[in-house]
C-alpha positions in Angstrom: -35.1 -8.2 46.2 -33.6 -11.5 45.3 -29.9 -12.2 44.5 -28.2 -15.4 43.1 -24.9 -16.4 41.7 -25.2 -18.4 38.4 -22.9 -21.1 40.0 -25.5 -21.6 42.7 -28.5 -22.1 40.4 -29.3 -25.8 39.9 -29.0 -27.2 36.4 -32.3 -28.4 34.9 -31.9 -29.7 31.4 -34.4 -30.5 28.7 -35.7 -34.1 28.9 -34.7 -34.5 25.3 -31.1 -34.3 26.4 -30.1 -31.7 23.8 -27.9 -29.5 26.1 -25.7 -30.3 29.0 -26.1 -27.0 31.0 -29.4 -25.1 31.3 -29.8 -23.0 34.6 -33.3 -21.6 35.1 -32.4 -18.3 36.8 -35.9 -17.0 36.8 -36.9 -19.8 39.0 -34.0 -19.2 41.5 -35.0 -15.5 41.6 -38.6 -16.1 41.8 -39.7 -14.0 38.8 -43.3 -14.0 37.8 -43.4 -12.0 34.6 -39.9 -12.6 33.0 -38.1 -15.9 32.1 -34.4 -16.1 32.2 -32.4 -19.2 31.4 -28.4 -19.5 31.2 -27.1 -22.0 28.9 -23.7 -23.4 27.9 -23.9 -25.6 24.7 -21.2 -27.9 23.6 -20.7 -28.6 19.9 -23.9 -29.9 18.4 -26.0 -29.0 21.4 -29.1 -27.0 21.1 -31.1 -24.6 23.2 -34.4 -26.6 22.6 -33.7 -29.6 20.5 -36.1 -28.6 17.5 -38.1 -26.1 15.7 -40.8 -24.7 18.0 -42.8 -21.6 18.9 -44.4 -20.1 22.0 -47.7 -18.5 21.1 -47.8 -16.8 24.5 -44.2 -15.5 24.8 -41.6 -13.6 22.8 -38.1 -14.8 23.3 -34.7 -13.0 23.1 -31.4 -14.8 22.9 -28.1 -13.3 23.8 -24.9 -15.1 22.8 -22.1 -14.2 25.2 -19.4 -16.5 23.8 -19.3 -18.6 20.5 -22.0 -18.5 17.8 -25.3 -20.0 17.3 -27.1 -20.9 14.2 -30.9 -20.3 14.4 -33.2 -21.9 12.0 -36.4 -19.9 11.5 -39.4 -20.3 9.1 -38.8 -17.6 6.8 -42.1 -17.8 5.0 -44.0 -17.5 8.2 -42.1 -14.5 9.6 -42.1 -12.8 6.1 -45.9 -13.3 5.7 -46.7 -12.0 9.1 -44.6 -8.9 8.5 -46.1 -8.1 5.3 -49.8 -9.0 6.0 -49.9 -8.6 9.7 -51.7 -11.8 9.9 -50.5 -15.2 11.3 -49.5 -17.6 8.5 -50.5 -21.2 8.5 -48.1 -23.1 10.6 -48.4 -26.1 8.3 -46.4 -24.3 5.7 -43.0 -25.2 7.0 -41.2 -25.5 3.7 -39.1 -22.4 3.7 -36.5 -22.2 6.4 -33.7 -19.7 6.9 -30.6 -19.8 8.9 -29.3 -16.8 10.8 -25.9 -16.9 12.5 -25.9 -15.0 16.0 -22.3 -14.4 17.2 -20.9 -13.4 20.6 -22.2 -10.0 21.6 -25.3 -10.3 19.4 -29.0 -10.8 20.3 -32.0 -12.2 18.4 -35.7 -11.7 19.1 -38.6 -14.1 18.2 -42.2 -12.8 18.3 -44.9 -15.1 19.8 -45.8 -17.6 17.1 -42.5 -17.4 15.3 -40.9 -21.0 14.9 -37.2 -21.1 15.7 -34.4 -23.3 17.0 -30.8 -22.6 17.9 -27.8 -24.9 17.6 -24.1 -24.8 18.4 -22.7 -26.1 15.1 -19.2 -24.8 16.0 -16.1 -26.4 17.7 -16.2 -24.2 20.9 -18.6 -24.0 23.8 -21.3 -21.4 23.5 -22.7 -19.5 26.5 -25.6 -17.4 26.5 -29.1 -16.4 27.8 -32.6 -17.2 26.7 -35.1 -14.6 28.0 -38.8 -14.6 27.6 -41.8 -12.5 28.5 -44.5 -12.3 29.6 -44.4 -15.0 32.3 -41.6 -16.6 34.1 -42.6 -19.8 32.3 -44.5 -20.3 29.1 -48.0 -21.8 29.1 -47.7 -25.5 27.9 -50.9 -25.1 26.0 -49.3 -22.5 23.9 -46.2 -24.3 22.8 -45.9 -26.1 19.4 -43.0 -28.1 18.0 -42.4 -29.1 14.4 -41.5 -32.8 14.4 -42.0 -35.8 11.9 -45.6 -37.2 12.4 -45.5 -41.0 12.8 -48.9 -41.2 11.0 -48.8 -38.3 8.4 -45.1 -39.3 7.4 -43.9 -35.7 7.2 -42.9 -32.9 9.5 -46.1 -31.1 11.0 -46.7 -28.8 13.9 -47.4 -30.8 17.1 -49.0 -29.6 20.4 -46.3 -30.2 22.9 -46.6 -30.8 26.7 -44.6 -32.6 29.4 -46.1 -35.9 30.5 -46.2 -37.4 34.0 -42.8 -39.1 33.4 -41.3 -35.7 32.7 -41.0 -36.4 29.0 -42.1 -34.4 26.1 -45.5 -35.5 24.7 -46.4 -34.5 21.2 -49.8 -34.6 19.4 -50.1 -33.8 15.6 -52.2 -30.9 14.8 -53.2 -32.6 11.5 -54.1 -36.2 12.5 -54.1 -36.3 16.3 -51.4 -39.0 16.6 -49.6 -38.7 20.0 -46.2 -40.0 21.1 -43.7 -39.1 23.8 -39.8 -38.7 23.7 
């Protein structure tokens, strides 16, 4: 058994600087099969900083206070639901916004691109939950970012480099850069 108070969990934020409070509760509890992160998002802050997917993990977000706008790739989700097949991640043209308010939850399947932002005036508090695994496999993470070579948004393999920064490699042309 492990017990922890949220105030005692050390803050570990994204290297992108997109949120001011993220507490990896699963690390503090020593979970192996379940990820649990507590967030407080100030206005214009984000859970992740950009459109991304975990191919190895489903995610559930619970908004305790405030409201979060999630952006999802509608065409990908709809194609997967109707055909049962994974759609081409390069088709990022159709995006949908879903508002999740206090007391509501939203689930993203493995492979579903999403990002969540606090576009309101008040602080948002909530949880990001994922399974399986206490942490995702970096080889299974992709982010949609502007490719410096292709000149458009494309899916990029996403890792953390030795300096603790995000490293992106375009799936189309192989160009790499760090942020």
